[in-house]
C-alpha positions in Angstrom: 133.7 107.2 117.9 132.9 109.3 114.9 131.5 106.3 113.0 129.4 105.2 116.0 127.8 108.7 116.2 127.2 108.8 112.4 125.4 105.4 112.6 123.3 106.6 115.5 122.3 109.7 113.7 121.4 107.7 110.6 119.2 105.4 112.5 117.5 108.3 114.3 117.0 110.2 111.1 115.6 107.2 109.2 112.9 106.8 111.9 111.3 110.0 110.6 111.5 109.2 106.9 108.2 108.2 105.3 108.7 105.6 102.6 106.1 105.7 99.8 105.4 103.2 97.1 103.7 104.2 93.8 101.9 101.8 91.4 100.4 102.9 88.1 98.3 101.2 85.5 98.1 102.8 82.0 96.9 99.6 80.3 99.2 100.2 77.3 100.9 96.8 77.3 97.7 94.9 77.5 96.0 93.3 74.5 93.2 95.3 73.0 89.8 93.7 73.3 90.8 91.7 76.4 89.8 91.9 80.0 92.6 93.8 81.8 95.2 91.6 83.4 95.7 91.9 87.2 92.1 92.9 87.8 88.8 91.2 88.7 85.2 92.2 87.9 82.5 92.5 90.6 79.2 94.3 91.1 76.9 95.5 93.9 73.1 95.5 93.7 70.7 94.3 91.1 71.8 94.1 87.5 74.6 92.6 85.6 78.4 92.5 85.8 80.4 95.1 83.9 82.0 94.6 80.5 85.5 95.9 81.1 87.9 95.7 78.1 91.2 97.2 77.1 90.6 99.5 74.0 92.7 101.7 71.8 91.8 105.4 72.0 93.6 108.2 70.3 92.4 110.7 72.9 93.9 108.8 75.8 95.8 110.9 78.4 98.6 108.3 78.0 98.1 106.6 74.6 97.4 104.2 73.1 95.1 102.2 75.4 92.3 102.8 77.9 89.8 100.8 79.9 86.2 100.8 78.6 83.2 99.8 80.7 80.3 99.3 78.3 77.7 97.2 80.1 74.5 99.2 80.6 70.7 99.0 80.8 68.0 101.6 81.4 66.6 99.9 84.5 69.9 98.5 85.8 70.8 99.7 89.3 74.1 97.7 89.5 77.3 99.3 90.7 80.0 97.8 88.5 83.5 97.4 89.9 86.9 96.6 88.5 89.2 95.7 91.4 93.0 95.4 91.3 94.3 92.1 92.5 97.0 91.4 95.1 97.4 95.0 96.4 95.8 96.5 99.6 96.4 99.8 101.3 95.5 101.6 104.5 96.8 105.2 103.9 96.7 106.0 100.2 96.6 108.6 97.5 94.6 107.3 94.5 93.7 109.0 91.2 92.4 108.1 87.7 91.5 109.9 84.5 88.0 109.3 83.1 85.8 110.2 80.2 82.0 109.8 80.3 80.7 108.7 76.9 77.0 108.2 77.6 74.3 107.4 80.1 70.8 108.7 80.9 70.2 107.4 84.4 73.9 107.9 85.4 76.9 109.1 83.6 80.4 109.2 84.9 82.8 107.2 87.0 84.3 106.6 90.4 87.2 105.3 92.5 86.8 102.4 94.9 89.1 102.2 97.9 89.5 100.2 101.1 87.5 97.5 99.3 86.7 94.4 101.4 84.3 92.6 99.0 81.5 93.6 96.5 79.3 94.6 99.5 81.7 96.7 101.6 83.9 99.6 100.4 84.2 103.3 99.9 83.5 105.0 96.6 84.0 108.6 95.4 82.2 109.3 92.1 81.5 112.1 89.7 78.1 112.2 87.9 78.3 114.3 84.7 74.5 114.5 84.4 74.2 116.3 87.8 77.7 117.9 87.8 78.6 116.8 91.3 81.1 114.6 93.2 79.9 112.5 96.1 81.6 110.2 98.7 79.8 107.0 99.8 80.4 104.1 102.0 78.8 100.7 101.0 78.1 98.4 103.9 76.4 95.1 103.3 75.4 96.3 99.9 73.7 99.4 101.3 75.1 102.7 99.9 75.0 105.8 102.1 76.6 109.2 101.4 78.8 110.5 104.2 77.2 113.6 105.7 78.0 116.7 103.6 80.2 114.7 101.2 78.9 116.3 98.1 80.3 119.1 96.0 79.5 120.9 92.7 82.0 120.4 89.8 82.1 121.4 86.2 82.2 118.0 84.4 81.7 117.5 80.7 80.7 114.6 78.5 83.3 113.3 76.1 86.1 115.2 78.0 88.9 113.7 80.1 88.7 114.7 83.8 90.8 113.5 86.8 89.3 112.1 90.0 91.4 111.7 93.1 91.1 110.7 96.8 93.5 110.7 99.7 92.7 108.5 102.7 94.9 108.8 105.8 93.6 107.3 109.0 90.0 108.3 109.2 90.4 111.5 107.1 89.3 111.3 103.5 90.0 114.1 101.0 88.3 114.1 97.6 89.7 115.9 94.5 88.4 116.8 91.1 90.8 118.0 88.3 93.5 118.5 90.9 91.4 120.7 93.3 90.3 119.7 96.7 86.5 119.6 96.8 85.8 118.4 100.4 87.3 116.6 103.4 85.4 114.2 105.6 86.1 111.7 108.4 84.8 108.1 108.7 85.9 105.0 110.6 84.1 102.3 108.7 87.0 100.8 106.8 90.7 101.1 107.6 92.3 99.1 104.8 91.5 97.4 101.5 91.9 97.1 97.8 91.3 99.7 95.1 89.6 99.9 91.8 87.2 101.6 89.3 83.4 102.1 89.5 80.4 102.9 87.2 76.7 102.7 87.8 73.6 101.9 85.9 73.8 102.8 82.2 77.1 104.7 82.3 79.5 104.0 79.5 82.9 105.3 80.6 86.6 105.3 79.6 89.4 105.2 82.2 93.2 105.7 82.0 96.2 106.2 84.3 95.0 104.6 87.6 97.7 105.6 90.1 98.1 104.6 93.7 100.6 106.0 96.2 100.9 104.4 99.7 101.4 107.0 102.5 
C-alpha cells in the first residue's frame, strides 16, 4: 500500500514539473574562416545574402571564436539572417552577445525567433546608431513594428552587449543587457526556428547564442 501511494504521489507531482531544454552555440569548435556548421543563411528584401563566418576574436565573451557578418552596402536594404537548422520552439528564452563594429545606415544586431521562412518571422533588434531596441513581425516580407515595441537603450559601438527575448504563448518580453525593456502580445506566429539578424551595412560580431525551451 505504501509503495502504491508513493507511486501515485510521484505521478501527480511530475505532472507539475516543467522540463526545460537548453542549447548553446559558442562557435569555438568550428573552423575559423568557415560558414558556421548547423546553420543556414537567408535574407529578406532587396540586396545580397550575408557573409557569415567563424572568426577568432580575443575580446569574445567566450573565447576564442565568434560569428562575423561582414556583407554590407550603402544602399542595401536587405535583412540578413543566420538560422539554426533542425530546431524549432514555441515557448522559448533566447539570448545572444553582440558587438557592432560599423555601419552608417544601420549598426547593430538582432535575434530572430518563431521563424517560418525568410519572409515570415519575429525579430528583436538593437540599433547602436539610434540607441534603441525594437520588436518587429515580418509577414510576407513586410516588416511592421508591434505597437509601442520600442525602448531607449545605451548601446555602444565596439562593445559587447547582450540581447534577449522570452516568448511564451502570445506574450513577448524583450531584454537588453539583462534588463527587461518592454513586454508585448502578438498572435502572428506560435512556433518556429531561431537565429541571428543584421540589416543594411551593419558589420557585427555575435557570440554565445543560447536557447531554453519553456
